[in-house]
N, C-alpha and C positions, 0 to 999 in steps of 0.2 A: 482364106478359104476354109470352110468347115470340113470336118472329117466324116460327116453323115448328112443325109438329106433331112429337110425340116419336118416333113410329115410322118414318115415311117422309119426314120433313122437307118436308111439303107447306107451301108458303108461306101464312101467315095474313095477312089484311088488317087493318090497324090503323085505328082510328077516325080519320077525317079524312085518310086517306092519299090522296095523288095517284096517278094512273095505276093504279087498282085492277085494271084489266083485265089488266095485265102479270102480276100475282101470281095472279090468278084463272086466266089461261090457262096459266101455269106449273104450277099445281096440277092442272089438267085434263090436261095432257100427262103428268104423273107417274101420275095415276090411270089414264089410258088404258093405260099400260105395265104397271101392277100388277094391274088387274082381270082375272082369269082369264089370267095371263101365259103367253104362248106365245113361245118363242125359236127362232131359226133353228138355233142350235147352242149347245153348252155347252163352256165352258173354251177359248174362242178367244182368242188373245193379240194378234192383229193385226186392226185394224178392216177391214171389207170396203171395197172401192174405191168401190162405187156402191150404197149402201143406199137403200131406199125408205122414205118416212115410215111409221111404225108398226112397222117391223121391229125386233126386239130380239135381243140375244145375252147369254149369261152369259160374262163376261170371265174368262180364265184368271188364274193367279197371277203371270205375268210379262208384263204387257201393254206394248205399245209404241205409238208414234204418238199419235193422238188419245185413246187409252185409257190412256196412261201414268199411273200413280198410282191407278188405279181397279180394282185386282185384286179378283176374285171378285164385283164389282158386276154389276147388271143394266144393260145399255146399251141405250137406246132412241133410234132416229134420228127426229128430228122435222124439220119444215120449217126450224127455226131451229138445227139441229145436234144434237149428242149431248146426251142427258139421262142422268144416272147415278143409280141408286138402290142404296144399300148394302143387302145382304140381311139379313134377320133370321132367327134360328133358327126352323126350321119352315117357312120359305118354300119353296114348291113351284112349279116351272114345267114346261111341256110342251116337249120338244125335237122340232122337226119333223124334223131330220136323223136323229135316232136313233129316232123313234117311241116314246120313253120319257119318263117323268117324271124330274125331277131334284129333289133336296131339299137344302136348306142346313141343316147341323146346328149352325151357329154358328161353325164353323171352316173347313169345306170343303163342296163340292158333291158329292153322290153320285148317279150316274146309274143308273137302273133298279132301285134297291132299294126294296122295299115292306115297311114294318114294320107288322105287325098281330098281334093276339092270336089271331084265327081268321079263316077264310074262310067266308062264308055264301053259298050259291047257292040261290035260290028259297026262302029261309027255312030252309034246312037247313044246319047246320054241316057242312062237308066236310073242312076241315083245321083242326086246333087246335094246341095246344102239343105239343111232342115228348113221347112216352110213354117209359116205362122200357124198358131193354134186354130182349130176348127171346132166350133161348139156342136154338141150333139143336137139332133133335131128335136124341136118341141113346138107346141102351138099348132096353128093352122086350123082351117075350117073343116077338113075331112081327114082326120088322123088315120094313118095306116100303120097299125102296130107291127106288122111283119116287115114293112119297108124300113120303119124306124129301127127295128132290131138289127136288120141287115146293115144299115148305114152306121149304126153305133158300133157294131162288130168290126166293120172296115176301119172306122176311125180309131178304135182301140188297137187294132193291129198296126196301123200306121204310127200311132204314138209309141207302142211297144218297140218298134224297130227304129225309133228316133227320126222318122221321116217328117213328122209334123210335131210341133211343140205341144206340151201338155196344157 
């Protein structure tokens, strides 16, 4: 039997172990930081001077002070000091300072990116995969410059938003 869980290194209690409450409390402190994680900011390298218990940060890739050696980890301040959790691919946190989500891809944290196959609002798909390119209007026997300008503007906006290919 191992002494910690595989994903987040939560301490496991061994049969006949003395001071079980220490391991149990350590596991609860980690769970408290990981359950619906909200961080003060993302990619901070210097620990804050006066954190409050329960506050969390995503550490940058060049940490110093009490965070040295914990690059890209989730840092949670508890009454007993810092607790660190190594991120897992797919881990997502909410950054209070940015009002955005951040996702760990296994190598780096990305702030504000949302990966999806489509966007559904009220049960109606409103944005999906990028469509094929559409050429601007040209030719015809009775050209209408105002209609062509409007269609070209619509196509330019769709291209700018990535909804159709260039």
